[in-house]
N, C-alpha and C positions, 0 to 999 in steps of 0.2 A: 638342761645345760645352763651354764652361766651366761647371762645376757649382757652383762656390763663388765668393763675392766674393774678389777678389784680395787676398792677405795677404802683405806684404813686411816683412822685417827689414832695418834699416840699421845697419851695424856700422862702427866705426872708432875709432882711438885718440883720446884727448883732443887737441883742437886740429886735428883733421882736417877740420873744417868741416861736421860732420854737420847742424847746425841750418840752415846756408845751403843745403845740398844738399836737405834735407828740404823746405824752402820751395819750391825749384824743382820738385821732384817733385810736391808737392801742387798747385802752380799749374797743372801740365800734366796732372793726373789727377783722378779723383774719389775718391781715397783719403783717408781720415781720418788726420790726423797724431796719433800717440800718442807723446809724449815723457815717458818716466819721469823723466828729469832735471828737466824743468819741474815735474812733479808733486811730486818730492822737494823741490825748492827752495821750492815753495809751502808744503809742510809745515814746512820749516825756518824760513821767514819767520814762519809762524803759531806757531812753537815748540810744535807739537803733540807727542804722545808719539813718533810715528814720526820727526818732524823732529829732535827732540832726540837720538834714538837714532842717526840717520844722521850727524849733525854730527860726532860724535866720530870716525867712520871717515874721512870726507872730509878733516878737518883734518890727518890723518896721511898722506894720499895713498892711502888704501885704499878698496876698493869696499864698497858696502853689502852685508851678508850675503845669501846666497841666500834664507833664510827670510823676510826682510823684503821682498825684491823679489818673491818668489813671491806673497805676500799682496797686494801692490800690483797685480800683474799680473792675478790672478784677479778681483779687484774691478773692474778696468778692463774685462775681457772680458765680465763679467756685464752691464755697462751699455751694451754696444754693440747697435745695430740689426743683426740677423742678416744683413741684405742689404748692409751697409756693409763694404767692404774697407778695409784700413788699412795705414799705413806706420809700423812700430814702431821707435822710436829709443831705445836705452838698455837694452833687454832683448831677448834674453838676453845675458849677458856671460861666462858660465861654461858648461862642458859640462853640469853639473847643471841649470842653467836651460834650456839648449837641449833637453835630453831632457824636462824637465818641461813645456816649452811645447807639445811634441807632444801630450802627454796633455791639457793644458788646451784646446787648439784642438779636439781630438776631442770633448771634453765639450760644446763649443758648436757642433758640426757644421761645423767649419772645418778647413782644411789650410793649410800654409805653402807658398807658391809659389816664393819666392826670397829669397836673402840678398845684399844689396848691401854689399860690404866695401870701405871706403875705405882706401887704403894711402899712407902718407907717412912719410919718414924721421924718426927721433927728434930729430935736431938741428933740423930744421925745426919740429917741434912745440914744442920748448923755446923757440925764437925767437918763434914766434907767441904762445904763452901768457905767457911772462915779460914780454913787451912790451905786454900787454893792460892797459887801464885802463878804469874807469868814470867818466864825468863826472857828478858829483853837485852839486846846488845851483844848477843852471842850467836849471830846468824839469824835464821828464821825463828821468831818467838815460839816458845813451846810451853805447855802447861806443866806445873810442878806442884806437888802437895808437900806440906811440911812433914808429913809422915814418911815421905820417900826421901831419905837422907842421900842416897846415891844420886838422884836427879838434882838435888839442891847443890851438892858438891860439884857435879858436872857443870852446872850453870856457872858457878863461881869460878871454877878453874878455867873456863873459857872467857872469863872477863865479863860475864853477864850480870845483870841486876834483877833481883826478885821483886816483882811489883804486884801489889794486891789491888784488885778492882774495888772501886768504891762500893759497889752493890754486893760485895762479899763480906763486908763488915758484919759481925754477929747481930748487931741491933737491926741492921737493914734486912738481913736474912730472915730474922724472926718476923719482921713486919711483912715481908714478902710471903711468908708462910700463912700469916693471919689472912692476908688478902686472898691467897690461893684457896684456903679452906672455905672462906666465906663466899667467894664468887664461883668456885669450881665445883663444890659439892652438889649444888643443884643440877648441874649439867650431867654429873655422874648418875644422879638419881633418875634424870630424864632418860639417859641411855640404858639404864637398868630396866626401866619400865618398857623401853622399846626392844628389850632383849638383844641389845647390841654390845653390852659391856662384858669385857673379859679382863679380870683383875690379875695382876702379876706381882708377886713378892719381889721387890727390888732391893732387898737387903742382901748382904753377902758379896762375894767376888763377882765382878762383871761377867765372867764366863758363865757362872751359874744363872745369873739373871737373864743373859742372852738365851740360854737353853730354855728357860721357862717361857720367854717371849716367843721363841720360834715354835714352841708347842702350842701356844695360844694362837699364833698365826695359822698354824695347820688346822686348828679347830674352826677358825673363821673361813678359811678356804673350803673346808668340807661343808659348812653350813651354806656358803654361797653357791655351791654347785649341786646342792641337794634340791631336787624338784619340789616345788611347793604344792 
């Protein structure tokens, strides 16, 4: 029988749809969603010490340093119910973080059961992110893509303004992808060697990607409950 709450990591390049897939997984499971990206954005919005530190890295298309992410992760794990499984999005992103996570989980009596890795081509990522906008000034801000004409018109009819994030500029997106491939590929190789890696084709409609992700999650659950 399974001896630990199910603990899953979700990995993918920027623009691969991690947030959408995470929502689908959480909807179909009892896992707690942990998004380090959301936590960091909250820190930046509050202009806290951590937020100001990470802003300078993201503005250049670079990842937050391991030391900062390690601190954030340990605090997060300390606050979890020990019986609650989780889906972790945004950590680890480097081999150092992947190895560190093993020790952190052990400190809290946990193990990692699987890594779901979304895969999508770089050109598709650039198209997705460089066309992304936020509709502001029309009530609660909501995301819009330039390919979605109806949403753009709805924003403008409500008196909203379409705003592009600085880190969605094409040159910044490509730099982010370079950093992702250089720093993240080694951890994928690490998880492949540990037989924890489950790759998911993240191209195509979100509903199709979600269906593939849920199938991969079922495989992780089956492996976690199979006696060794």
